[in-house]
N, C-alpha and C positions, 0 to 999 in steps of 0.2 A: 432520280436524284442520288448522287454518290453518297455513300456512308461517310459520316464524319467521325474522326478519331477523337473521342471525348478526352481520352487520357492525354493525347498530344496537345489538345486545346488548353488543358489545365497545367500541362507540364509535369505530370505525375506518372509513376509507373503503374503497371497493372496490379502490382502487389501492394499499392498504397492503401493506408487505412483511411477511415472516414475523417479522422483528425487531420491527416495529410491533405485530404481534399479540401477541407474547410480552410486551411491555411493558404493553400494555393489559390483558391477562389477569392479569398479576401484580398490577397496581393494583386491579383489581376483586376478585380472589381474596382479597387482604388485607382488602378492605372487607367482603366478604360471607361470609367463612368463618363457619360456624355457631358455632364456639367464641367468636366475638366478638359474637354476636348478643345483644340484650336478651332477657330471659326470655320476653317475650310475642311475640317475632318469630323464634324459632329455626327454626320450620318454614318461614317465609318466606325466611330467609337460606339454609337448606339447599337449597330449590328454586332460588333464584337462583344459588347456587354451582354447582349441577349444570348449570344452563342455560348459564352462561358457560364452564364447563369443556367442555361438549359443543360449543359454538360454536368455542372455541379448538382443539379436537381436529380439527374439520373444516377450518377456515380455515388451520390451521398445517400441513396436509398438501396438497401441490400437487394430487395426484390427486383427493382428496376435495373440495377447493375447486372444481375444475373441474366435478365432478359436482353440487355444490351450486349453483354459478352457473347451471347448465343446468336442473336439475330441482327445486331448492329443498330445504328441510329435510325434506319428506315422504319423500324417498328415503333417509333415514337413520333410519327406524323411530321417528319422533317426535323425533329429534334426540339421543337418549341413546345409541344403538348398543350397549347392554349394557355400558357401561364400569363398572368398579369404581373408585370415586373414593376409596377408603380410602388409597391410596398418596399421593395429592395432599393429602388432608386431614391425614394424619399429618405431612407435611413442614411444615405450618403450625402445628402444635400447640405450645403454650407459647412462641410467638414465635420458634421456630427455623425459619428459612426455607430454609437451605441454599443450594445452587447452583441457582437457579431455572431456568437454562438446561438443566441436567441433568434436572430434574424434567419440564420441558416435553417434552424429547426422549424421555425414558424412557416417560412415560405416553401421549403422543400421536404419537411419532415412528416407531413400528413395534413390533409386539408380540413378534416372534420372539426378540429379544435381551433382552427384559425381564428385569431382575434381574441380568444379568451386567454385569461392568465393561465400559463402552463403550471402544472404541478412540478415542484422542484424538490429534489432529494435533499435532506438535511446534511449538514457538514459532519465529517467524522471527528471523533474526539480521541485524544491520546492520554493514557494514564500510566504512570510509571510505578512499578512495584519492586521492592528489594527482596531478594531471596538469599538464603544461605545455600552453600553447595549441597548440603544434605536435603534441603527442600527441593532443589532442582533435580536431584538424583531420584528421589522417591515420589515426587508430585505432592501438591498441597492445595488446600482450599483457602482462598484469601477473600476477605470481606473488604470491598473498596467503597468509598463514599464519593458521590458525585454531586456537584451543585449545578443543575442543568435545567433547561427549559422543557416543559411538557405541555401538551395540548390541554386546555381547560376542559375538565370532564363535565362541567355544567352546561357549556354551550357547544361541546365537542369541537373546540378549536375555531368556531365561526365568529366569535365575538358578540353574538347576539342569539336570542332564542326564537325570534320570529323575523321573517323577511317579507318583502314585497318586490314585485318586478320593478326593475329600474326603468323610470319613465323617459330617461334620456336615450337609451338604446332599445327601449321596448322589450327588454329581457333577452336580447340577442348576445349581449356581452361585447359588441363591437360597433363602431361608428364608421360610416363611409363618408369620405369627403372627395369632391371632384376638384382637380387642380389643372389649370391651363398652363402649359409649358410651350417651349419652342417646337416641341415634337407633337403637339396636340393635347388632347384632354387625357389626363391620367387619373384614374380612380384610386385613392389611397384608403386602405382599410387598416384600422388600428384599434387596440383595446379601448373600451369606453373609459374615459378618465374619471368618471363619477363612481362607477361600480368596480373599476379596475378589472374589467373583463369578466366579472362573475355573473352579470345579468340580473343581479338582485341587490337591493339596499336593505340594511337592517332597520327594523321598526323600533328597536330598543337597544340597550347596551347591557351586556352581561355584567351583573354585579360582582361576580367572583373574580373576573379577570379585567374588569373595567373596559371591556370591548376589545382587548388586545388579542384574545383567542388563545393565549398561553400564559402560564404562570411558572415562576422559578421555584423549584423544590430541591430538597436534599434527599438523594436517593442512595440506598445501600444495595450493592449487588454482590452475590456470591459467585466468585470466578474460580473455576477449576483449572489449576496449573498442572499440565500433564508431566509425568516423569520424563526426564531427558531434555528439558528445555535448556538452552544455552544463553550466555550473556547477550543482551541486546535483541533477542528474539521478540517478535510481536505476535500476540494472540488476538484474534478478531472475535468480538462479541456482537453478533448481528442485531441491528435495530436499536442499539443503546447509545447512539450518537445524538446529535442535535435533531430537533423535529424538522420535518419538511414544511415547505410553503405550499399553500393552496391544495391541501390534502395530499401532498407528496410524502413518500416514505421517509422514515427517519434514517439518519446516517448510522454508521457503525462505530463501536468503541474498540480501540486498539489498546491492548495492555502490553506495555513494553517491560520486559523483565531485566533486572540488573542483578547478576549473581556476584556476591561479594567474594573476595579472595579468602581461601582457607589457610589456616595456620600451617598445616602439614601437607595437604594434597595440592598438586598442580594438575589442572585439567588440560587435556589435548584431545579435542573432539569428544569421543565417548570413552577415552582411556584416562586413567588416573596415574600420576607419578608420585612416589613417596621415597624418601631416603631414610634408611634404618641403620642406626649404629650397632655394630657388633664388636665383640672382643677379639683380640688376636688369637686366643685359644679356640674360639668358635670358628674363626676363619680357617685355622689349621686343621682342627679335628672334626669340624662339622657339628651341627646341632639342629634341634627343632625349636623354633621360636614362634611366639604369637605376634602376628603382624596386624596393625590396625587396618580396617577397611572402612568404606563409607557407611556401612550399615552394621559395624561391629568389629569383631576380630576373626582371624583365620590362622590356622597352624601352617607354618611353612618350614620345609626342611632345607637347611643350608648344607650343601655338600662339602666334604673335606677338601682342603686346599683351595678355598675360595679367595680370590684376590680382592683387595679394596677397590671400590668403584664398579664392581660387577653388577649388572642389572639382570634381574630375573622377572619372568612374566607369570602372573597369576590369572589364568583364564576365567573370564566371566565375573571378575570382581570389580569392574568399572561401573560406568554410568549406563542406565537402561537406554536402549535405542529409542528415539522419539517416534519414528515412523515404521518400526518393525520390531519383531520379538528379539529377545536376547539382550545381552549387555556387552559393553566394552571390557577391556582387560585392565588389570592393575600392574604397573611396572614398578618393581621394588629394587632400588639401588642400595647395596650394602656398603657401608663405609666403616673401616676399622677405626675404632675410637682409641686414642692413645691416652692412658691415664696420666693425670697430672701428678699424683702421689702414689708411691708403691711401698710395700713393706720390705724389710730386709730379706725375708725369704723369697719374695717375688724378684727382688733385685738379683739374688744369687742364681736363681733359675734362669733369668735373662742373660746373665753373664756366661752361664754354661752354654747357652745357645750361641752367644757371640763368639765363643772359642772356635766354633765350626767354620766361621768366616766364609759363608757361601759366596760372597762377592769376589773373594780371591780366586776361588776355583773357577768362577764364571769368567774372570779376566784371563785366566790361563788358557781357557778353551778358545777365547777369541784371538789372543796374541801368541799362543803356543809357547809361553815361557813361564 
């Protein structure tokens, strides 16, 4: 028997993800389900439906996909692998498609847990925290309060303290039903509706959580904000999200930081910008001045003859790098401040400078007159 190209059957590339395969399979399953076939094409639709289901079963499983990529479809007994497709087909009957992700995982994701309620990971939570630029630069510990659900410690999230086997499914967690269709008898297997696939029923109800299995509590967490975080960054706190279902793991907590604007500093990645006023005499003669930094002050030497709007770089005086050692730089722009009021002596000195008329000699150089 010739090998079948499962990628071509599903219309996906060899680099497609499991999610891509799920989407492609759902689209084709809706199109080729036998219940939607014209009277003269029911057999054709059923065969096509089985082909794409087998393809999805292989490509949706990493181990089987590697085997297929190496040896082809012939290594899977003609591509069908003995699958019972009645579960899949029943989910599509009468236009009721349900949670397709669950169907895919249940039918093709692993047979041992089939029929039982799957463990589900809890939802992630988002918490926003405001930081000053100084806190973002140096790092800080923040205490955050959450109002969240937690598993009841009395019953360990089960809703009861004692259980007995479900007499409806005899403890198996699932019930089989045989259904007659135009294509023959199909056996449908689904979670037991009485025990919800758990295989057991509670004998009592937990008094702490009233049988819910969870309680809402106010919880305080100490979150370490590392030095170098920037505005809108998210930090992950593993396992502090919503609780999972059926003993599934909890989700994660994401802490999104909002860094407020600083009165004097402007941030550009890990560099800081600041504008410093200097006097005319400092610009002409040069001087040593104290410049504010994010963690204090530093002495900076202004060279003689500095023009207004000149920018100088102070190495290592910026923000600490988040993922490596060292810091960014601080860029200092000097701006000559013009005094609003001056004394008579200052005015006389400025008039003496005016007599030199540097602009006149500059024009003479340009126009030669």
